[in-house]
C-alpha positions in Angstrom: 48.5 106.8 -61.0 51.2 106.9 -63.6 52.5 110.3 -62.3 52.3 109.2 -58.7 54.7 106.2 -59.5 57.0 108.6 -61.5 57.2 111.0 -58.4 57.6 108.2 -56.1 60.7 106.9 -58.1 62.2 110.3 -58.2 61.9 110.6 -54.4 63.4 107.4 -53.9 66.2 108.1 -56.1 66.8 111.5 -54.3 66.8 109.8 -50.9 69.4 107.4 -52.1 71.6 110.1 -53.5 71.2 112.1 -50.4 72.3 109.2 -48.2 75.2 108.2 -50.4 77.6 110.4 -48.7 76.7 109.1 -45.3 77.3 105.4 -46.5 80.9 105.7 -47.3 81.9 103.4 -44.4 80.2 100.7 -46.3 82.6 101.2 -49.3 85.3 98.5 -48.2 82.4 95.9 -48.0 81.5 96.8 -51.6 84.9 96.5 -52.9 85.0 93.0 -51.4 81.3 92.1 -52.5 82.3 88.7 -53.8 84.3 87.6 -50.9 81.6 89.0 -48.5 78.8 87.3 -50.1 80.5 83.8 -50.3 81.7 84.1 -46.7 78.2 85.1 -45.6 76.5 82.3 -47.5 78.9 79.7 -46.0 78.5 81.3 -42.4 74.7 81.2 -42.7 74.6 77.7 -44.4 76.7 76.3 -41.5 74.6 77.8 -39.0 71.0 76.9 -40.5 71.7 73.9 -42.5 70.3 70.6 -40.8 73.6 68.9 -41.5 75.7 71.5 -39.7 74.1 73.8 -37.0 70.6 72.9 -37.5 69.1 76.1 -36.4 66.5 76.2 -39.3 63.1 76.7 -37.9 64.2 76.9 -34.4 64.3 80.8 -34.0 62.3 83.4 -35.3 62.9 85.4 -38.6 64.0 88.5 -36.4 66.9 86.1 -35.1 67.8 85.2 -38.6 67.9 88.9 -39.6 69.9 89.9 -36.6 72.5 87.0 -37.2 72.8 88.4 -40.7 73.3 91.9 -39.7 75.9 90.9 -37.0 77.7 88.9 -39.7 77.6 91.8 -42.1 78.8 94.2 -39.6 81.8 92.0 -38.8 82.4 91.7 -42.5 82.5 95.5 -42.9 85.1 95.8 -40.3 86.9 92.8 -41.6 86.9 94.4 -45.2 88.3 97.6 -44.1 91.1 95.8 -42.1 91.8 93.5 -45.2 92.0 96.3 -47.7 94.2 98.4 -45.6 96.9 95.5 -46.3 95.8 94.3 -49.8 94.4 95.8 -52.9 91.7 93.4 -53.5 89.6 90.7 -51.3 90.7 87.1 -51.7 87.9 86.0 -54.0 88.3 89.3 -56.1 92.0 88.3 -56.5 91.0 84.9 -57.7 88.4 86.4 -60.0 91.0 88.8 -61.6 93.5 86.0 -62.2 91.0 83.8 -63.8 89.8 86.8 -66.1 93.3 87.6 -67.0 93.4 91.1 -65.5 
């Protein structure tokens, strides 16, 4: 069992490294991770919170996952557009200003 766990971990790591070259289109979203996290949290909160959209419990988990993926896809496109015009995302810029960089 000990050897199989190590072999599986090595296999997963190799898969990640192999796929890494094919995932470069996600790089802009990664450079704006804080902004994307906060905006997705706000959007989902507004959709599913009973005080706002009230969609909690009215749809399947698959619907929730699809909504999240659609939001993330839009964020990937928006991140690429934003980073063509600015060096950092809006919340990353604030974070750097607060940190003194």
